N, CA, C and O atoms as CSV, one atom per row, in Angstrom:
chain,resi,resn,atom,element,x,y,z
A,1,MET,N,N,3.850,6.941,-27.239
A,1,MET,CA,C,3.960,6.041,-26.126
A,1,MET,C,C,5.328,5.364,-26.197
A,1,MET,O,O,5.802,5.004,-27.275
A,2,THR,N,N,5.953,5.197,-25.030
A,2,THR,CA,C,7.226,4.488,-24.939
A,2,THR,C,C,7.102,3.407,-23.879
A,2,THR,O,O,6.249,3.482,-22.994
A,3,SER,N,N,7.972,2.388,-23.978
A,3,SER,CA,C,7.970,1.349,-22.947
A,3,SER,C,C,9.388,0.840,-22.758
A,3,SER,O,O,10.232,0.943,-23.648
A,4,ARG,N,N,9.629,0.286,-21.568
A,4,ARG,CA,C,10.909,-0.338,-21.281
A,4,ARG,C,C,10.676,-1.449,-20.268
A,4,ARG,O,O,9.679,-1.450,-19.547
A,5,VAL,N,N,11.606,-2.388,-20.225
A,5,VAL,CA,C,11.505,-3.514,-19.309
A,5,VAL,C,C,12.447,-3.268,-18.141
A,5,VAL,O,O,13.615,-2.932,-18.334
A,6,GLU,N,N,11.928,-3.439,-16.923
A,6,GLU,CA,C,12.724,-3.386,-15.693
A,6,GLU,C,C,12.424,-4.653,-14.929
A,6,GLU,O,O,11.348,-4.789,-14.347
A,7,GLY,N,N,13.358,-5.578,-14.924
A,7,GLY,CA,C,13.116,-6.848,-14.242
A,7,GLY,C,C,11.970,-7.584,-14.897
A,7,GLY,O,O,11.987,-7.842,-16.101
A,8,ARG,N,N,10.964,-7.923,-14.089
A,8,ARG,CA,C,9.796,-8.646,-14.601
A,8,ARG,C,C,8.671,-7.716,-15.025
A,8,ARG,O,O,7.590,-8.173,-15.396
A,9,ARG,N,N,8.922,-6.408,-14.970
A,9,ARG,CA,C,7.871,-5.442,-15.282
A,9,ARG,C,C,8.148,-4.738,-16.599
A,9,ARG,O,O,9.301,-4.492,-16.953
A,10,ARG,N,N,7.098,-4.421,-17.311
A,10,ARG,CA,C,7.195,-3.553,-18.481
A,10,ARG,C,C,6.557,-2.231,-18.076
A,10,ARG,O,O,5.394,-2.184,-17.673
A,11,LEU,N,N,7.335,-1.159,-18.190
A,11,LEU,CA,C,6.859,0.169,-17.842
A,11,LEU,C,C,6.467,0.889,-19.116
A,11,LEU,O,O,7.263,1.007,-20.048
A,12,VAL,N,N,5.244,1.365,-19.149
A,12,VAL,CA,C,4.713,2.034,-20.329
A,12,VAL,C,C,4.410,3.475,-19.955
A,12,VAL,O,O,3.778,3.738,-18.931
A,13,THR,N,N,4.859,4.404,-20.784
A,13,THR,CA,C,4.597,5.821,-20.583
A,13,THR,C,C,3.752,6.302,-21.750
A,13,THR,O,O,4.138,6.187,-22.914
A,14,ALA,N,N,2.595,6.842,-21.411
A,14,ALA,CA,C,1.709,7.360,-22.446
A,14,ALA,C,C,2.078,8.806,-22.749
A,14,ALA,O,O,2.674,9.500,-21.926
A,15,ALA,N,N,1.717,9.233,-23.923
A,15,ALA,CA,C,1.904,10.635,-24.271
A,15,ALA,C,C,1.080,11.480,-23.306
A,15,ALA,O,O,-0.043,11.113,-22.958
A,16,ASN,N,N,1.630,12.598,-22.880
A,16,ASN,CA,C,0.930,13.458,-21.934
A,16,ASN,C,C,-0.280,14.087,-22.610
A,16,ASN,O,O,-0.169,14.665,-23.692
A,17,SER,N,N,-1.416,13.971,-21.974
A,17,SER,CA,C,-2.627,14.595,-22.494
A,17,SER,C,C,-3.497,14.975,-21.309
A,17,SER,O,O,-3.201,14.612,-20.171
A,18,ALA,N,N,-4.556,15.696,-21.574
A,18,ALA,CA,C,-5.443,16.148,-20.504
A,18,ALA,C,C,-6.115,14.992,-19.780
A,18,ALA,O,O,-6.494,15.131,-18.617
A,19,VAL,N,N,-6.270,13.855,-20.446
A,19,VAL,CA,C,-6.977,12.730,-19.813
A,19,VAL,C,C,-6.035,11.701,-19.206
A,19,VAL,O,O,-6.488,10.784,-18.521
A,20,PHE,N,N,-4.739,11.833,-19.442
A,20,PHE,CA,C,-3.818,10.795,-18.980
A,20,PHE,C,C,-3.845,10.609,-17.471
A,20,PHE,O,O,-4.087,9.498,-16.998
A,21,ARG,N,N,-3.601,11.674,-16.700
A,21,ARG,CA,C,-3.520,11.527,-15.243
A,21,ARG,C,C,-4.832,11.025,-14.635
A,21,ARG,O,O,-4.789,10.099,-13.825
A,22,PRO,N,N,-5.986,11.583,-14.978
A,22,PRO,CA,C,-7.228,11.046,-14.405
A,22,PRO,C,C,-7.463,9.579,-14.782
A,22,PRO,O,O,-7.952,8.796,-13.968
A,23,LEU,N,N,-7.115,9.216,-16.014
A,23,LEU,CA,C,-7.280,7.824,-16.440
A,23,LEU,C,C,-6.321,6.914,-15.678
A,23,LEU,O,O,-6.706,5.835,-15.226
A,24,ARG,N,N,-5.063,7.357,-15.539
A,24,ARG,CA,C,-4.081,6.576,-14.774
A,24,ARG,C,C,-4.546,6.394,-13.329
A,24,ARG,O,O,-4.477,5.293,-12.783
A,25,ASP,N,N,-5.018,7.478,-12.717
A,25,ASP,CA,C,-5.475,7.392,-11.331
A,25,ASP,C,C,-6.664,6.446,-11.204
A,25,ASP,O,O,-6.729,5.648,-10.270
A,26,PHE,N,N,-7.602,6.534,-12.141
A,26,PHE,CA,C,-8.770,5.652,-12.115
A,26,PHE,C,C,-8.355,4.187,-12.243
A,26,PHE,O,O,-8.823,3.339,-11.484
A,27,MET,N,N,-7.484,3.892,-13.196
A,27,MET,CA,C,-7.042,2.501,-13.397
A,27,MET,C,C,-6.288,1.990,-12.171
A,27,MET,O,O,-6.439,0.831,-11.783
A,28,GLY,N,N,-5.483,2.847,-11.571
A,28,GLY,CA,C,-4.757,2.454,-10.376
A,28,GLY,C,C,-5.672,2.158,-9.212
A,28,GLY,O,O,-5.442,1.214,-8.457
A,29,ILE,N,N,-6.710,2.963,-9.064
A,29,ILE,CA,C,-7.662,2.756,-7.969
A,29,ILE,C,C,-8.442,1.470,-8.176
A,29,ILE,O,O,-8.659,0.717,-7.227
A,30,VAL,N,N,-8.860,1.213,-9.393
A,30,VAL,CA,C,-9.704,0.054,-9.666
A,30,VAL,C,C,-8.899,-1.249,-9.755
A,30,VAL,O,O,-9.344,-2.287,-9.266
A,31,TYR,N,N,-7.718,-1.193,-10.378
A,31,TYR,CA,C,-6.976,-2.422,-10.655
A,31,TYR,C,C,-5.578,-2.472,-10.052
A,31,TYR,O,O,-4.941,-3.524,-10.085
A,32,GLY,N,N,-5.092,-1.386,-9.513
A,32,GLY,CA,C,-3.696,-1.298,-9.119
A,32,GLY,C,C,-3.396,-1.773,-7.716
A,32,GLY,O,O,-4.200,-2.450,-7.074
A,33,VAL,N,N,-2.217,-1.398,-7.261
A,33,VAL,CA,C,-1.708,-1.835,-5.961
A,33,VAL,C,C,-2.690,-1.539,-4.828
A,33,VAL,O,O,-2.992,-2.449,-4.056
A,34,PRO,N,N,-3.210,-0.300,-4.686
A,34,PRO,CA,C,-4.127,-0.065,-3.565
A,34,PRO,C,C,-5.355,-0.974,-3.592
A,34,PRO,O,O,-5.808,-1.433,-2.544
A,35,ALA,N,N,-5.892,-1.234,-4.772
A,35,ALA,CA,C,-7.072,-2.099,-4.873
A,35,ALA,C,C,-6.746,-3.528,-4.447
A,35,ALA,O,O,-7.517,-4.148,-3.714
A,36,VAL,N,N,-5.617,-4.049,-4.899
A,36,VAL,CA,C,-5.232,-5.419,-4.558
A,36,VAL,C,C,-4.919,-5.527,-3.072
A,36,VAL,O,O,-5.348,-6.480,-2.421
A,37,ILE,N,N,-4.180,-4.568,-2.525
A,37,ILE,CA,C,-3.853,-4.598,-1.091
A,37,ILE,C,C,-5.143,-4.516,-0.272
A,37,ILE,O,O,-5.320,-5.272,0.683
A,38,ALA,N,N,-6.035,-3.611,-0.638
A,38,ALA,CA,C,-7.299,-3.479,0.092
A,38,ALA,C,C,-8.092,-4.781,0.042
A,38,ALA,O,O,-8.676,-5.186,1.047
A,39,GLU,N,N,-8.119,-5.431,-1.102
A,39,GLU,CA,C,-8.868,-6.678,-1.232
A,39,GLU,C,C,-8.241,-7.795,-0.416
A,39,GLU,O,O,-8.943,-8.500,0.309
A,40,GLU,N,N,-6.929,-7.966,-0.524
A,40,GLU,CA,C,-6.277,-9.087,0.160
A,40,GLU,C,C,-6.215,-8.902,1.680
A,40,GLU,O,O,-6.292,-9.880,2.424
A,41,PHE,N,N,-6.078,-7.665,2.144
A,41,PHE,CA,C,-5.981,-7.405,3.577
A,41,PHE,C,C,-7.333,-7.043,4.185
A,41,PHE,O,O,-7.437,-6.879,5.400
A,42,GLY,N,N,-8.359,-6.920,3.365
A,42,GLY,CA,C,-9.648,-6.412,3.812
A,42,GLY,C,C,-10.343,-7.209,4.887
A,42,GLY,O,O,-11.146,-6.645,5.630
A,43,GLY,N,N,-10.076,-8.487,5.005
A,43,GLY,CA,C,-10.742,-9.305,6.011
A,43,GLY,C,C,-10.097,-9.251,7.384
A,43,GLY,O,O,-10.602,-9.859,8.327
A,44,LEU,N,N,-8.997,-8.537,7.512
A,44,LEU,CA,C,-8.297,-8.478,8.792
A,44,LEU,C,C,-8.972,-7.487,9.734
A,44,LEU,O,O,-9.540,-6.486,9.297
A,45,GLU,N,N,-8.903,-7.777,11.018
A,45,GLU,CA,C,-9.409,-6.849,12.033
A,45,GLU,C,C,-8.311,-5.827,12.317
A,45,GLU,O,O,-7.676,-5.860,13.371
A,46,ALA,N,N,-8.097,-4.926,11.371
A,46,ALA,CA,C,-6.983,-3.990,11.483
A,46,ALA,C,C,-7.136,-2.857,10.489
A,46,ALA,O,O,-7.884,-2.955,9.516
A,47,SER,N,N,-6.415,-1.782,10.752
A,47,SER,CA,C,-6.276,-0.737,9.735
A,47,SER,C,C,-5.099,-1.123,8.856
A,47,SER,O,O,-4.133,-1.724,9.326
A,48,VAL,N,N,-5.185,-0.778,7.590
A,48,VAL,CA,C,-4.165,-1.154,6.616
A,48,VAL,C,C,-3.720,0.114,5.883
A,48,VAL,O,O,-4.537,0.870,5.358
A,49,THR,N,N,-2.401,0.323,5.864
A,49,THR,CA,C,-1.834,1.519,5.273
A,49,THR,C,C,-0.631,1.152,4.412
A,49,THR,O,O,0.253,0.420,4.856
A,50,ILE,N,N,-0.597,1.658,3.182
A,50,ILE,CA,C,0.603,1.545,2.344
A,50,ILE,C,C,1.479,2.743,2.685
A,50,ILE,O,O,0.996,3.873,2.752
A,51,PHE,N,N,2.770,2.495,2.902
A,51,PHE,CA,C,3.691,3.571,3.235
A,51,PHE,C,C,4.984,3.394,2.453
A,51,PHE,O,O,5.131,2.432,1.699
A,52,GLY,N,N,5.905,4.303,2.628
A,52,GLY,CA,C,7.219,4.175,2.001
A,52,GLY,C,C,7.249,4.664,0.567
A,52,GLY,O,O,6.447,5.502,0.157
A,53,SER,N,N,8.203,4.115,-0.190
A,53,SER,CA,C,8.458,4.623,-1.542
A,53,SER,C,C,7.267,4.425,-2.476
A,53,SER,O,O,7.028,5.264,-3.345
A,54,TRP,N,N,6.515,3.336,-2.318
A,54,TRP,CA,C,5.380,3.140,-3.208
A,54,TRP,C,C,4.329,4.224,-2.980
A,54,TRP,O,O,3.787,4.781,-3.936
A,55,ALA,N,N,4.046,4.519,-1.723
A,55,ALA,CA,C,3.080,5.582,-1.413
A,55,ALA,C,C,3.596,6.931,-1.918
A,55,ALA,O,O,2.825,7.755,-2.410
A,56,ALA,N,N,4.893,7.146,-1.791
A,56,ALA,CA,C,5.476,8.412,-2.255
A,56,ALA,C,C,5.292,8.581,-3.763
A,56,ALA,O,O,4.903,9.657,-4.216
A,57,ARG,N,N,5.560,7.546,-4.535
A,57,ARG,CA,C,5.391,7.636,-5.994
A,57,ARG,C,C,3.925,7.841,-6.345
A,57,ARG,O,O,3.614,8.633,-7.235
A,58,TRP,N,N,3.020,7.149,-5.667
A,58,TRP,CA,C,1.584,7.275,-5.912
A,58,TRP,C,C,1.146,8.724,-5.702
A,58,TRP,O,O,0.279,9.233,-6.413
A,59,GLN,N,N,1.755,9.373,-4.721
A,59,GLN,CA,C,1.380,10.754,-4.409
A,59,GLN,C,C,2.171,11.771,-5.223
A,59,GLN,O,O,2.077,12.974,-4.981
A,60,GLY,N,N,2.954,11.286,-6.192
A,60,GLY,CA,C,3.610,12.183,-7.131
A,60,GLY,C,C,5.030,12.582,-6.794
A,60,GLY,O,O,5.616,13.389,-7.515
A,61,GLU,N,N,5.616,12.047,-5.719
A,61,GLU,CA,C,7.005,12.366,-5.409
A,61,GLU,C,C,7.915,11.682,-6.420
A,61,GLU,O,O,7.739,10.498,-6.705
A,62,PRO,N,N,8.871,12.402,-6.960
A,62,PRO,CA,C,9.774,11.797,-7.944
A,62,PRO,C,C,10.712,10.786,-7.294
A,62,PRO,O,O,11.011,10.865,-6.103
A,63,GLY,N,N,11.160,9.853,-8.091
A,63,GLY,CA,C,12.108,8.855,-7.614
A,63,GLY,C,C,12.031,7.603,-8.462
A,63,GLY,O,O,11.211,7.505,-9.374
A,64,PRO,N,N,12.891,6.649,-8.153
A,64,PRO,CA,C,12.899,5.415,-8.934
A,64,PRO,C,C,11.640,4.583,-8.691
A,64,PRO,O,O,10.947,4.752,-7.687
A,65,VAL,N,N,11.368,3.697,-9.619
A,65,VAL,CA,C,10.234,2.789,-9.475
A,65,VAL,C,C,10.488,1.901,-8.257
A,65,VAL,O,O,11.539,1.264,-8.173
A,66,PRO,N,N,9.560,1.848,-7.325
A,66,PRO,CA,C,9.772,1.030,-6.127
A,66,PRO,C,C,9.877,-0.451,-6.469
A,66,PRO,O,O,9.213,-0.943,-7.381
A,67,GLY,N,N,10.717,-1.144,-5.726
A,67,GLY,CA,C,10.885,-2.583,-5.924
A,67,GLY,C,C,9.980,-3.410,-5.046
A,67,GLY,O,O,9.955,-4.637,-5.149
A,68,ASP,N,N,9.224,-2.735,-4.164
A,68,ASP,CA,C,8.321,-3.454,-3.279
A,68,ASP,C,C,7.238,-2.507,-2.780
A,68,ASP,O,O,7.262,-1.307,-3.054
A,69,VAL,N,N,6.288,-3.074,-2.041
A,69,VAL,CA,C,5.211,-2.305,-1.435
A,69,VAL,C,C,5.251,-2.593,0.056
A,69,VAL,O,O,5.225,-3.751,0.474
A,70,ASP,N,N,5.315,-1.529,0.860
A,70,ASP,CA,C,5.336,-1.681,2.312
A,70,ASP,C,C,3.945,-1.426,2.860
A,70,ASP,O,O,3.308,-0.424,2.534
A,71,VAL,N,N,3.475,-2.356,3.707
A,71,VAL,CA,C,2.126,-2.286,4.257
A,71,VAL,C,C,2.200,-2.364,5.771
A,71,VAL,O,O,2.845,-3.253,6.326
A,72,LEU,N,N,1.538,-1.427,6.435
A,72,LEU,CA,C,1.431,-1.425,7.890
A,72,LEU,C,C,0.042,-1.917,8.266
A,72,LEU,O,O,-0.962,-1.402,7.774
A,73,VAL,N,N,-0.009,-2.915,9.142
A,73,VAL,CA,C,-1.270,-3.469,9.630
A,73,VAL,C,C,-1.311,-3.191,11.134
A,73,VAL,O,O,-0.462,-3.671,11.885
A,74,VAL,N,N,-2.307,-2.412,11.564
A,74,VAL,CA,C,-2.434,-2.059,12.977
A,74,VAL,C,C,-3.785,-2.522,13.484
A,74,VAL,O,O,-4.826,-2.089,12.989
A,75,GLY,N,N,-3.766,-3.398,14.467
A,75,GLY,CA,C,-5.001,-3.904,15.052
A,75,GLY,C,C,-4.768,-5.252,15.690
A,75,GLY,O,O,-3.650,-5.600,16.069
A,76,GLU,N,N,-5.820,-5.983,15.799
A,76,GLU,CA,C,-5.739,-7.268,16.487
A,76,GLU,C,C,-5.683,-8.442,15.516
A,76,GLU,O,O,-6.000,-9.573,15.884
A,77,ALA,N,N,-5.287,-8.177,14.299
A,77,ALA,CA,C,-5.188,-9.238,13.287
A,77,ALA,C,C,-4.050,-10.194,13.639
A,77,ALA,O,O,-3.018,-9.775,14.164
A,78,ASP,N,N,-4.242,-11.455,13.353
A,78,ASP,CA,C,-3.195,-12.453,13.534
A,78,ASP,C,C,-2.098,-12.186,12.510
A,78,ASP,O,O,-2.387,-12.000,11.328
A,79,SER,N,N,-0.836,-12.165,12.955
A,79,SER,CA,C,0.262,-11.852,12.037
A,79,SER,C,C,0.388,-12.887,10.925
A,79,SER,O,O,0.826,-12.560,9.823
A,80,THR,N,N,0.004,-14.142,11.206
A,80,THR,CA,C,0.027,-15.176,10.166
A,80,THR,C,C,-0.945,-14.815,9.042
A,80,THR,O,O,-0.636,-15.003,7.865
A,81,ASP,N,N,-2.110,-14.301,9.406
A,81,ASP,CA,C,-3.098,-13.885,8.401
A,81,ASP,C,C,-2.579,-12.689,7.597
A,81,ASP,O,O,-2.819,-12.599,6.393
A,82,ALA,N,N,-1.871,-11.774,8.260
A,82,ALA,CA,C,-1.320,-10.611,7.561
A,82,ALA,C,C,-0.256,-11.057,6.558
A,82,ALA,O,O,-0.212,-10.557,5.434
A,83,TRP,N,N,0.600,-11.995,6.963
A,83,TRP,CA,C,1.629,-12.481,6.041
A,83,TRP,C,C,1.024,-13.279,4.892
A,83,TRP,O,O,1.533,-13.234,3.772
A,84,ALA,N,N,-0.053,-14.006,5.157
A,84,ALA,CA,C,-0.742,-14.731,4.080
A,84,ALA,C,C,-1.336,-13.746,3.073
A,84,ALA,O,O,-1.274,-13.976,1.866
A,85,ALA,N,N,-1.913,-12.646,3.574
A,85,ALA,CA,C,-2.460,-11.620,2.686
A,85,ALA,C,C,-1.344,-10.997,1.853
A,85,ALA,O,O,-1.525,-10.745,0.662
A,86,ALA,N,N,-0.194,-10.750,2.474
A,86,ALA,CA,C,0.946,-10.185,1.748
A,86,ALA,C,C,1.422,-11.139,0.657
A,86,ALA,O,O,1.768,-10.703,-0.441
A,87,SER,N,N,1.442,-12.424,0.950
A,87,SER,CA,C,1.867,-13.422,-0.033
A,87,SER,C,C,0.915,-13.461,-1.230
A,87,SER,O,O,1.354,-13.521,-2.378
A,88,ARG,N,N,-0.390,-13.427,-0.953
A,88,ARG,CA,C,-1.370,-13.416,-2.046
A,88,ARG,C,C,-1.235,-12.148,-2.885
A,88,ARG,O,O,-1.307,-12.201,-4.113
A,89,ALA,N,N,-1.038,-11.003,-2.218
A,89,ALA,CA,C,-0.882,-9.741,-2.940
A,89,ALA,C,C,0.391,-9.756,-3.790
A,89,ALA,O,O,0.391,-9.259,-4.917
A,90,THR,N,N,1.473,-10.323,-3.253
A,90,THR,CA,C,2.717,-10.451,-4.012
A,90,THR,C,C,2.489,-11.255,-5.281
A,90,THR,O,O,2.940,-10.869,-6.359
A,91,ASP,N,N,1.786,-12.378,-5.148
A,91,ASP,CA,C,1.509,-13.227,-6.307
A,91,ASP,C,C,0.685,-12.478,-7.352
A,91,ASP,O,O,0.963,-12.577,-8.547
A,92,ARG,N,N,-0.315,-11.738,-6.915
A,92,ARG,CA,C,-1.189,-11.028,-7.847
A,92,ARG,C,C,-0.491,-9.854,-8.524
A,92,ARG,O,O,-0.699,-9.602,-9.711
A,93,LEU,N,N,0.333,-9.142,-7.768
A,93,LEU,CA,C,0.945,-7.915,-8.289
A,93,LEU,C,C,2.270,-8.143,-9.003
A,93,LEU,O,O,2.683,-7.325,-9.825
A,94,GLY,N,N,2.936,-9.250,-8.693
A,94,GLY,CA,C,4.255,-9.491,-9.268
A,94,GLY,C,C,5.314,-8.581,-8.677
A,94,GLY,O,O,6.363,-8.375,-9.288
A,95,ILE,N,N,5.059,-8.037,-7.504
A,95,ILE,CA,C,5.996,-7.183,-6.781
A,95,ILE,C,C,5.893,-7.569,-5.308
A,95,ILE,O,O,4.801,-7.826,-4.801
A,96,GLU,N,N,7.033,-7.607,-4.629
A,96,GLU,CA,C,7.065,-8.036,-3.230
A,96,GLU,C,C,6.228,-7.105,-2.358
A,96,GLU,O,O,6.334,-5.882,-2.460
A,97,VAL,N,N,5.396,-7.692,-1.500
A,97,VAL,CA,C,4.610,-6.935,-0.527
A,97,VAL,C,C,5.139,-7.299,0.855
A,97,VAL,O,O,5.071,-8.453,1.278
A,98,ASN,N,N,5.665,-6.297,1.550
A,98,ASN,CA,C,6.208,-6.477,2.891
A,98,ASN,C,C,5.203,-5.961,3.900
A,98,ASN,O,O,4.603,-4.905,3.700
A,99,VAL,N,N,5.015,-6.696,4.979
A,99,VAL,CA,C,4.041,-6.281,5.983
A,99,VAL,C,C,4.725,-6.080,7.330
A,99,VAL,O,O,5.592,-6.854,7.736
A,100,VAL,N,N,4.305,-5.019,8.003
A,100,VAL,CA,C,4.693,-4.753,9.383
A,100,VAL,C,C,3.402,-4.771,10.177
A,100,VAL,O,O,2.493,-3.988,9.902
A,101,ALA,N,N,3.310,-5.664,11.168
A,101,ALA,CA,C,2.084,-5.804,11.954
A,101,ALA,C,C,2.334,-5.345,13.386
A,101,ALA,O,O,3.333,-5.708,14.008
A,102,ARG,N,N,1.408,-4.543,13.892
A,102,ARG,CA,C,1.461,-4.068,15.268
A,102,ARG,C,C,0.055,-4.135,15.853
A,102,ARG,O,O,-0.929,-3.941,15.140
A,103,THR,N,N,-0.035,-4.409,17.152
A,103,THR,CA,C,-1.331,-4.273,17.802
A,103,THR,C,C,-1.626,-2.779,17.918
A,103,THR,O,O,-0.729,-1.952,17.754
A,104,SER,N,N,-2.858,-2.442,18.194
A,104,SER,CA,C,-3.229,-1.032,18.337
A,104,SER,C,C,-2.433,-0.380,19.462
A,104,SER,O,O,-1.961,0.747,19.313
A,105,ASP,N,N,-2.281,-1.080,20.590
A,105,ASP,CA,C,-1.528,-0.533,21.724
A,105,ASP,C,C,-0.051,-0.362,21.380
A,105,ASP,O,O,0.552,0.658,21.713
A,106,GLU,N,N,0.528,-1.355,20.715
A,106,GLU,CA,C,1.936,-1.244,20.320
A,106,GLU,C,C,2.153,-0.022,19.432
A,106,GLU,O,O,3.109,0.730,19.623
A,107,TRP,N,N,1.267,0.170,18.466
A,107,TRP,CA,C,1.429,1.287,17.530
A,107,TRP,C,C,1.211,2.623,18.238
A,107,TRP,O,O,1.930,3.586,17.975
A,108,ALA,N,N,0.238,2.689,19.123
A,108,ALA,CA,C,-0.039,3.933,19.847
A,108,ALA,C,C,1.152,4.344,20.713
A,108,ALA,O,O,1.419,5.535,20.873
A,109,ASP,N,N,1.868,3.368,21.270
A,109,ASP,CA,C,3.006,3.641,22.160
A,109,ASP,C,C,4.343,3.717,21.429
A,109,ASP,O,O,5.359,4.033,22.048
A,110,ASP,N,N,4.366,3.435,20.133
A,110,ASP,CA,C,5.622,3.348,19.389
A,110,ASP,C,C,6.161,4.746,19.081
A,110,ASP,O,O,5.522,5.528,18.378
A,111,THR,N,N,7.335,5.046,19.611
A,111,THR,CA,C,7.990,6.332,19.351
A,111,THR,C,C,9.305,6.124,18.600
A,111,THR,O,O,10.143,7.024,18.548
A,112,SER,N,N,9.481,4.950,18.028
A,112,SER,CA,C,10.718,4.637,17.312
A,112,SER,C,C,10.862,5.509,16.071
A,112,SER,O,O,9.911,6.155,15.632
A,113,GLY,N,N,12.064,5.513,15.519
A,113,GLY,CA,C,12.309,6.239,14.271
A,113,GLY,C,C,11.428,5.723,13.149
A,113,GLY,O,O,10.940,6.499,12.328
A,114,PHE,N,N,11.224,4.405,13.113
A,114,PHE,CA,C,10.358,3.811,12.095
A,114,PHE,C,C,8.946,4.392,12.192
A,114,PHE,O,O,8.378,4.825,11.190
A,115,ALA,N,N,8.386,4.399,13.400
A,115,ALA,CA,C,7.024,4.895,13.584
A,115,ALA,C,C,6.927,6.373,13.218
A,115,ALA,O,O,5.959,6.797,12.587
A,116,GLN,N,N,7.917,7.148,13.608
A,116,GLN,CA,C,7.913,8.573,13.281
A,116,GLN,C,C,7.973,8.788,11.771
A,116,GLN,O,O,7.290,9.661,11.235
A,117,GLU,N,N,8.794,7.987,11.087
A,117,GLU,CA,C,8.911,8.104,9.635
A,117,GLU,C,C,7.597,7.745,8.943
A,117,GLU,O,O,7.168,8.439,8.022
A,118,VAL,N,N,6.962,6.667,9.383
A,118,VAL,CA,C,5.692,6.263,8.777
A,118,VAL,C,C,4.624,7.314,9.023
A,118,VAL,O,O,3.871,7.664,8.114
A,119,ARG,N,N,4.556,7.818,10.249
A,119,ARG,CA,C,3.524,8.799,10.592
A,119,ARG,C,C,3.706,10.115,9.837
A,119,ARG,O,O,2.720,10.776,9.513
A,120,SER,N,N,4.940,10.502,9.555
A,120,SER,CA,C,5.184,11.785,8.910
A,120,SER,C,C,5.342,11.676,7.393
A,120,SER,O,O,5.292,12.687,6.692
A,121,GLY,N,N,5.528,10.476,6.893
A,121,GLY,CA,C,5.773,10.296,5.471
A,121,GLY,C,C,4.507,10.063,4.677
A,121,GLY,O,O,3.408,10.069,5.231
A,122,PRO,N,N,4.660,9.859,3.380
A,122,PRO,CA,C,3.510,9.597,2.521
A,122,PRO,C,C,2.852,8.268,2.897
A,122,PRO,O,O,3.528,7.274,3.158
A,123,ARG,N,N,1.536,8.276,2.917
A,123,ARG,CA,C,0.768,7.075,3.274
A,123,ARG,C,C,-0.493,7.018,2.427
A,123,ARG,O,O,-1.030,8.038,1.994
A,124,ILE,N,N,-0.939,5.809,2.209
A,124,ILE,CA,C,-2.241,5.581,1.581
A,124,ILE,C,C,-3.040,4.762,2.577
A,124,ILE,O,O,-2.792,3.569,2.753
A,125,GLU,N,N,-3.998,5.404,3.228
A,125,GLU,CA,C,-4.834,4.740,4.234
A,125,GLU,C,C,-5.919,3.954,3.502
A,125,GLU,O,O,-6.763,4.538,2.823
A,126,LEU,N,N,-5.894,2.638,3.639
A,126,LEU,CA,C,-6.869,1.811,2.936
A,126,LEU,C,C,-8.072,1.477,3.801
A,126,LEU,O,O,-9.180,1.318,3.288
A,127,THR,N,N,-7.867,1.369,5.101
A,127,THR,CA,C,-8.985,1.190,6.025
A,127,THR,C,C,-8.744,2.079,7.217
A,127,THR,O,O,-7.599,2.299,7.613
A,128,ARG,N,N,-9.803,2.589,7.787
A,128,ARG,CA,C,-9.673,3.460,8.952
A,128,ARG,C,C,-9.697,2.625,10.225
A,128,ARG,O,O,-10.385,1.606,10.285
A,129,PRO,N,N,-8.945,3.051,11.249
A,129,PRO,CA,C,-8.916,2.288,12.498
A,129,PRO,C,C,-10.289,2.093,13.102
A,129,PRO,O,O,-10.556,1.028,13.660
A,130,ASP,N,N,-11.193,3.099,13.013
A,130,ASP,CA,C,-12.515,2.941,13.612
A,130,ASP,C,C,-13.315,1.844,12.897
A,130,ASP,O,O,-14.107,1.149,13.534
A,131,LYS,N,N,-13.119,1.685,11.600
A,131,LYS,CA,C,-13.786,0.615,10.864
A,131,LYS,C,C,-13.170,-0.735,11.199
A,131,LYS,O,O,-13.875,-1.743,11.249
A,132,ALA,N,N,-11.854,-0.763,11.431
A,132,ALA,CA,C,-11.180,-2.012,11.768
A,132,ALA,C,C,-11.672,-2.551,13.104
A,132,ALA,O,O,-11.691,-3.764,13.316
A,133,ARG,N,N,-12.077,-1.646,14.017
A,133,ARG,CA,C,-12.585,-2.090,15.327
A,133,ARG,C,C,-14.055,-2.434,15.249
A,133,ARG,O,O,-14.615,-2.981,16.199
A,134,GLY,N,N,-14.694,-2.121,14.125
A,134,GLY,CA,C,-16.111,-2.416,13.992
A,134,GLY,C,C,-16.994,-1.265,14.419
A,134,GLY,O,O,-18.214,-1.428,14.468
A,135,ASP,N,N,-16.421,-0.084,14.737
A,135,ASP,CA,C,-17.216,1.084,15.106
A,135,ASP,C,C,-17.941,1.601,13.870
A,135,ASP,O,O,-17.496,1.387,12.742
A,136,ASP,N,N,-19.038,2.268,14.087
A,136,ASP,CA,C,-19.804,2.800,12.956
A,136,ASP,C,C,-19.524,4.270,12.697
A,136,ASP,O,O,-20.146,4.849,11.806
A,137,ALA,N,N,-18.620,4.898,13.432
A,137,ALA,CA,C,-18.385,6.335,13.332
A,137,ALA,C,C,-17.972,6.772,11.976
A,137,ALA,O,O,-17.742,7.960,11.753
């Protein structure tokens, strides 16, 4: 096992073994960024998606350790509530959580480069839009 310090984080690398990746994935799901984001944003009337470099690393794309977590909130949630959730998640994770909030109509009509990049890039869907609207489908 090796470790190094980057800013306020200590990065630990375990020796590669057959159980390392499944254990890492399990710990990340239960205690990591997706779990904290899902918990803090879970009360919003919106779908919540992690995108950008953090999602890319989670999905195994090589690159530097992300310095933040980008979260897209789509629905009728109050933007003040979304920013409050981001602030709580930042405090818990020790890494900046940035939020982009759009209404469902705004997101459906968005053809900007940003929207195209998010739609085509790596994403971690934490809540489904049908659940955010209260549908049972």
